[in-house]
N, C-alpha and C positions, 0 to 999 in steps of 0.2 A: 516306515514310520506311520503310526496310526493317525488318521485325520482328526481324531478326537482331541488332539493336543495342539492343533493349528488354529489360530484365531484368524478367521476370515472377516474382513471388514469391507467397507464400501470404498476403500482407496483413500479416504481422508485421514488426516492426522489430528490427534488431539493437539491443541495449541502448546507450543513449547513454554516452559515456565519462564516468567519474566526475569530479566536481568535485575540483579539487586540495585536498588536506588539508595544512595547514601542518606542517612538521617541528618547530615549536616546541611546548613544553608548552602544553596547552590550559587555561590558567587562566581561570576564570569567576567573576563576582560572582553573588550570589543572583539579582539581576534578570536577568543574562545567562543563567543556567541556566533561569530561568522562561521567558525569551524563546525559547530553543532548544526547550524542551518545547512551548510554544504553537505555534511554527512547524512542528514535527513533526506535531502534531495537526491543524493547518490543512491541511498537504500531504496527510496521510492522508485527510482528509475530501474534499479536492479529487480525489484519486485514486478514491475510492469514487464520487463524482459522475460522474467521467469514465467509469468502467467501467459505470455504470448508463445511459449514453446509449443510445438506441435505434439511432442511426446511429454506429457506431464505425469508420468507414472511415479516419479520420485518427488514427493511433495515436501520433503525435508528442507530443501533450500528456500522454498517459499515460506515455510513456517519460521525459519531462521530470520528471513528478511522482515516478516511481520513483527516478530519479537523485537528486532533491532529498531524498527520504526516506532513501536510502542515506547521503548526506552528513550529514544531521542526526543520524541514528542513530550514525554514527561519531563525530561531535563530542560527542554526549552520553556515549558510552562512554568517551571519553578526557578528559572534563571533570574538572578539578581545582578544586573549590570553595574559594574564599578569601573569607571574610566580612570586609568592611571594618570592621565593628563590633568585630572582634577584633584589629585592627591598632593598634599604638601610634601616637600622633600626633606623635612626636618626629622622625620622618624620613619622607620621601616613599616610599610603598610602593604595591603593587598595590591597587586598589580605592579608594584615598583621593583626595580632591580637593585640588589644590594651586593656590593663587593666586600668580601671578607678575607682576612688573612688568618691562617692557622698558626699553631705554635712554631712551625718550621718556616714561617714567612711565605708559604705558598698561597697565592691569591686565587679565589674562586668567585664566580658571579652566579647569583641565584635570582630568579624571578618568582614571586609568590603568585600563583595562578589558580584558576579553578581546578577542581578535581579531574574533570574530563580533558583538560589540556595539560595536566601535569606530565612531565617526562624527566625523570631524574638525570638521565644521560645528557639531556639538553639543558640542564640547569633550571628547569621549571618545576617548582615544588608546590604541593597542595597546602592550603592554610592549616590543615589539621595535622600535618606531618610534624614530628618532633623538632626538626630543624626550623621550620617556619614559625612554630610556636616560640622557639628560643629567640628568633630574630625580630618578631613583631614588636613594635614599640621602641626598639633600640635606636640610638642616634649614632652619628659618626663619632668615632673615638671610643664608644662603649665596648666593653668585653661581654660576651655572652657565653653561656655554658650549654653545649649541645649534648644531651644525653642520648647516646645511640647504642645499639646492641653490642658494638665492638668496644665500648668504653666511652668515657667522657672526653669531649674535645672542647678546647677553649678557642673562641674565635673573636677577632677584633673587627669591628665595622669600619671599613675604609671609605666607602662611598655609597650614596643612595642616589639612584638615577631613575629616569623614566625609560621605558623600553624604546 
């Protein structure tokens, strides 16, 4: 191969592109805030370990850690803490846990959490999700319509609790 087509550099990498930051307000629960802080500390420790390696030829892991740190710092700067303990239990709101029943009577619990702590398999949903938007503001006994890709589901609010 001709050396004319090989880019030779100084061994450094261009910074990796930043991770996308949501345009929505960054509401977080106390546990979500603690998780962001713990993730930041872990990535900072990872970066220190990577920089201490005797053989630092591969700079990509360092660049990835730096990118993750920038993301986590931005999310912490924009965090709006909402404590579920301060939320009234009369209506579904951010941070609260809501138990719903579908048309078949199957009960499911959801907690409306920040985007960074959302995990659908664990029942934690982001406030911008179609389900959270359908639930927000509802009261026990209310029926809500959840418009989802697989079709419309009717849910009844059974309970509203704190986590």
